[in-house]
N, C-alpha and C positions, 0 to 999 in steps of 0.2 A: 209186560217185560221178558224178550229172548235172548240169551248170552249166545255166542258164536261159539260153535263146537273146537275143543282141542282138538289135536291130534288123537283119534281112537286110541293109539298104543298109550295114553297116557291119561284120556279122560279130558273132561272140560274144563277150562281155564280160561281167566281174566282173558277176556277179549281185548286186542291193540297193545298188552307187553310184551317186552322180548320173551322168548321162550325160556323158562328156566325148568329145571327138572323136577316133576311133582313127586310126591310122597304116595308110591302104591298104596293101596290098600289093604292089601298082604301085609304089607311091612307093620303098619299099627294093629292088626289082627294076631300078627306074631309077637307082639310086645306082651311078655307075659306080666309084667306090673300093670298095662291097662286093661287088661282083662275082658276087651271087647269080644264080642259074639254075634256073628253074620248069621242074619233069621234070614232076609228076601233079598232080591231084585238081584242085579250081577254083583259076582264077588271080586271082578277087577273092575278099578277105576283109579283116577290121577286125583289127589288132593293137593290144590295150591293154597287153602289157607282153612282158619276154625271161626265159625262164626256160632254164636247162641243166642237164643231169640225163643220167646214166648209169644209172640204175635202171631195170629190168626192167619195173617199175609207176610211174612217177613222177604218174600222174593222182591220187594224194591232195592232191598239194602243189602242184594247179593250182588257180586260182578261176575259171578261164576267159577265154578271149580272149588266151590266152598263145600266143607263138611258143617252141616246144619244141627246143631246140639239144643234137644228139647227136652224138658220136663213132663211134657204132656200135654201143657193147657193150650197149645197152638191147635194143634191136630185135634181137639178132643171134639170139637162139634161136627165137623165135615172132612174125614180123614184123607177123601178120594178127592176131593176138591184139593187140600193143602198139599197131596204129594205132586197133583197134577201141575200147580204154579212152581213147585219148587224143582220139577224137571224141566218144565220150559225156562228156568230162569238158569240153568246149566250146574245145579248145584250136584257136587259131585257124592253126594249121600247122606243118610240121614242117621245121625246118633240119639239113640232115645235113651235116657236116664232114667231107670226104674229106684221111686223112690224120688222124693216122699207122694208124689201123686197117684202113681200106679205101682202096685206089685209086680206086676210083669207086661210087656210090651202087647198092648190091643191087637187083635187078631184081625180087626178091620184094617189098620194102619198096616201091617204085615202084606194083606191082600194087596192092597192100593199100591205098595212099591215093587210088588211082583209084577203087577197090569201095565206100570207107568216105568219100568225099569230104572227104579230109581234103589239101589246100596241101601239097605237098613242093618246099621247095626245097635246091638243093645250095649250100653253104659253100667255096668255095677253101680251097687250102692257105694260100694268104696273108693270110688275113681271121679276124683272132682273133674270137671271139664275144661279147668286148666290145667290139669294134667295131661290132656287129650292136646290142647291147643299148643303146649310146651314141648312134646313129643312131635308133633308135625315141624314146628319150628326147629329141632335138633336133627330132624331125619332130612329137612329142606338142605340145612348147611352143609350136612354130610354129603348128598348128593351133590351140590354146588361144587365143591371140593374134589370129590372122584370124576367132574367134569371136565374141571378146569386142568385136574391132573391129566386125563385120557388127551384133552387139545394139544398141551404141551410137547406131551410123547410124539403126538403123532407128526405136531410141525417138526421135531427134532427129526424124527423118522425121516420124514419127507426130505428134508434138507440133506439128509446122508446120503438117500437115493438118486439125489439130483447130481451128486460127485461121482457116481460109479460110470465103468464106462459105457455103457449104452443108458445112457440116463433116464429119457422119456420112457420107456415101457417099465423102469424101476419105479419112476414117480406114479406111473398110471397104477400098477401094481400094488407099491404101498399105499396108494389112495383107497384103492378099492379095498384093501384090510383095514383100514381105517376106520372106514365107515360101516363096513360091515356088507357092501353090496356091491353094483357093477359100475364101471367107470367106462366111458368112450371120448375119443379124441377125433373130430370133425374139423375138414373131409382127411381121408386116408384110413377110417376105419379101424384104427389101433384101440385096443379094448383090453381091459381086464375084470376079474371077476366071473360069478354064475351068469350064463345065458338068462337072458329077461324074457316074461314070456309075451305073445305078438303085440298086446294092444298096451305095454310099457316100454317096448322096443320103437312102434310106430311113434308113440308120443314123445318118445326123446328125440327122434330123428327130426321132429316139425320144431321141437323147442331148439336143438343146434342148428339148424335152419336158418331159424327165426333170429339168434343172438349174432348168429356168423356173418347177416348179410350189413352191408353198409346201413346206417341211418336206424337199424333194429338196438332192442335193449341191450345194456351190459350184461343183464342177470334176468331170468325167467323162471319160474315155477309150475308144476302141474301136478296131477296125481294120474295115475292109468294103472291097471292091471296090478292092483295090491300094491302097488312101488310108490314112494314118493320120488319125483324128478324134478332135477335142477340143471340148468346151462350157464356157462359163464363164458363170456366174451373173451377171446384170446387176441393176442398181435394178427394182421394179416388176413382177419375174416374169419380166422380158425375159431373153435370153442371148443369147451370142456363138458361134458355131461356127467351126471350121477345118477343114480337110480338105487334106492334103499327100501328094503320091507319096513324097518321102521326108523323115526328120525328122531337124533338125538340134540340137544340144543347147541352144543359147538361144533354141528356137522357143517354150517355154513363159512365158519371160521377156518376149518380144517381144509375145505374145498377153497377158499379164496387162496389160501397160502399155495395150494398147489397149481391154483391157475396162475399165479405170480411164475412160480417156477417155470411152469410150459410155456409160459409166455417169452422167459427168459432163454429155454431151451429151442425154439422152435422159430423163433421170430426171424424173419430175413430182414438183416440189418444192412443196408449197403455201407458198410463199413469204409471200404476203398474209396468209393465215390468222394464220401464225405471229408475222407482225410484229405482227398485231393482240393476237394473244396476249401479244407482248411489252410493248406499251403498256398494256394492263390491268396487267400485272404492276407495272408502273412507276408506275401511276397509283396503284394500289389496292393495291400491297404483298402481294397476296394469290395464293400460285401456284394454290392450289385453282380460284380464280376465272378465272386467265388460262388455263388448260389443260384439255383435253379430262381423260376421266375415265380415258383409257388403257388397258389399263397402260404406263408407261413407264420405259424403261432407262436408269440413268446409267451411263455408257461414261468410261474412262479408258485413253486409249494411249499409245504411245512407240512410234516409228519414223522410217524417212526418209524416208516420202511426202508427201505434199500433203495439209495438212486439210482443206482445202475439199474434197479429192475423196474423201478418207475418208468427211466429211459427207454428200458426195451418194451415195456406195457404200450407208449407213448410213439413206438416205431421212430426211436432216435438214437445216435449216441451225439448228440450238441450239447454237451451235460455239464454245468457247473456248481458243483455243491459248493453250499456258502457254511459259515458258521453255525446258521437256525435256519435257513429255507435253502431251496435250492432252485437254479434258474436253467431252461430248459428251451431249445428252438427245433418244433421239427412243422413238417410240411402237412402232418394229418390232423385234421380237427380232434381236438382231446376230449376223451370222456371222464368222469369218475372213475376213482381207483380207489382201492381198497386202502385205508390207512395213512391217506393225504387230501389235504385240503390244497384246491388247486385255482390259482386266479389266471384265466386265459386271457390274451388280448386280442381284438380283432382281427380279423385276417389283414395279413401285411404283404407289401413287395419287400426285396432283400434292402432298398433303398430307406425303408420307414421302419427299421429294426429298432431305433433308439426310443423313437413314442411308444411301440409296442411294447418295448418292457416296461415303460413307464406304466401303459395299461393293465398291463399284468400285475405288476407292485399294488394298484390300487383294488383290482379286481382280488387279490389274495385277501386283502382286507377286511374288503367286503365279506366274503367268505366266510372269514373266523368270525366276523361279527356274528352272523345269520347264522352259522352252526351247519351250512350247509356243504356238502362236499367239492361244489365245483362254484365260479362265480364268471362268468364272462363280461367283459369290458361292454359299457352301453354309454350311447350318445349323450351328452349334456341335455339337459331339461328333463320333467317329470316324466314325458312320456318313457324316454329311454331309459329312466332308473328300473322303471317298472315295467318293462318288456312284459310279453305274456311269456314266452318260455320260460326266463329265468324267474319271474312271479310263480310261474307254477311249480318250478325244481323247489323254490324255495319254501312255498306252502307244503310240500308235502313231505320237505325234510324235517319241519317246522311241525307239523300235526302229525308225523309218521306214528309217534307211542298212541295215538287214541283211535278209539273204535268208533265206527260209524255212529252208535250211540250215542257215547261221549262228546264227540264233535257237534250231534244234534243239542246236546244240554247245553253245552258252552256256549254255541250260536244264540240258542235263544237266551241264554243269561246276558250275554253281552247286550243282546236287540234291547234286551229290558233294563239295560243299565245296571246290572248288578241287583234288581230288585227281586226277590226272593219270590213271595206271592204272587207278583204277576207273571214269572217264568212257570213257576209248578201252574198255575191256570193254563197259559198256552200250550202247555207239553202235556198237561193232563193226569200228573203225577204229584204226589205229596209235597211238600216245601223242603221237609226232611230231604228227600230222596233227591233233591235238585243239590242243597246242602253238599250230601255225600259226593256224588257225581262231579262236583263242581271241584270239590276239595281232593278228589280223585284224579283230575283232569290236570291239577297242578301238580300234583306230584310227578305226575309221570313225565311233564313237560319240565319241569324243574323251573319252573318260572314263578314270581311272584303275582299273583291275578290282582291284587291292590292295586299294581303302578301302572297309572295311565298308559304309560310307554308301551307297555307289555300288553294291554286291553288290545291298544290302536293296533300293534304289529300283529295279533290274533285274529282280531276282524278282519284286516286285511286279507290275512290267511286262509280264513273260513270262505269269503268271498271269492277268491282267487280259485281255491278246491272245489267248489260249488257248481264253478261253471262248467 
């Protein structure tokens, strides 16, 4: 079993989970009440949890990012093989409790940890393993609170920057400061923050061109030149790029807020033409005469964002905010928007806007039921209900929290109708490992895997995602 590595700044962590602040090994070593001592391996790592085991091979029970605690029974026979398995499983470190089995940490174990790059800590006799686990939980909660506060303050600062006389440079400068990196607006070359290395600059330019073109993704990420890169599509084929030496859990949220603000500030909105169209509609009562040939898309949306910002992101001023949802009309094919669930009609001519509105309403209901950011109208019949693009979008949204390893285990378990023994034999792992992974999948999905409807939905999603 090999766990996917986390960001090197933080160490390894559970693959497939949303990024959360880890507990740095240095914070545990600085806790005098624990009395931990670093003996071998790297001194820097990120801890996402604590697990205690005396098994010769505890790696099947690790998700990655754990500080494994042992009293010495597990690594007694073959320390090198023991440490190698932990390193492959993505363990953050090994804590060795001296007493009652050993008076000191075996030299062979320290050598193995140094050889395989696994941090080794000595846990003194006076420190219960549960005290280490509680310390990690406490420090994780504190880190999460700090990150939430940082994100909130950054959002407020970006909103204030958007009200300044020259708002675009102000938002870019504020975003660069909040992320501790560099940002760029494409096209136009407006930027803020330190100059990037050539490799990072070229890779970021490629990302910006990719999300800025028609039919491209809404967001994209990469790594180059020692930087984490991200690009966000704005209105009118524009794009926002960010480059940071390190990545914090809330950076994506902060950048998304900036993307919405920059969309509002930079989008070319033909307000005069649309106002004229509305005037003709009011005077003549004929939508076909008031609007261009289109095609037009009716959109129903529900979310927590600013409806005006949503309208700007969709390239329209034809907005009708209601009490608990928003109706829009746009001549641009809508894409998912942060903070919103969208129901989108089929392309329609101006004379067919009323049926398009009903289509958008039904599509929004499907989007909310499937917890997907956007659902489009489909033609009646089974084939229409599970169109390829919509099915794939739903599958990725549903299975997004799961790592490839957890998806494989879930697929095998469903294929064997929930039989633990047959699934374990097919996957070549212990039945308890299957139980643990399936339980973890249920937690990440927040679904009851005993519900046959849930199993059916997951099976179809896994089939679509595998194609």
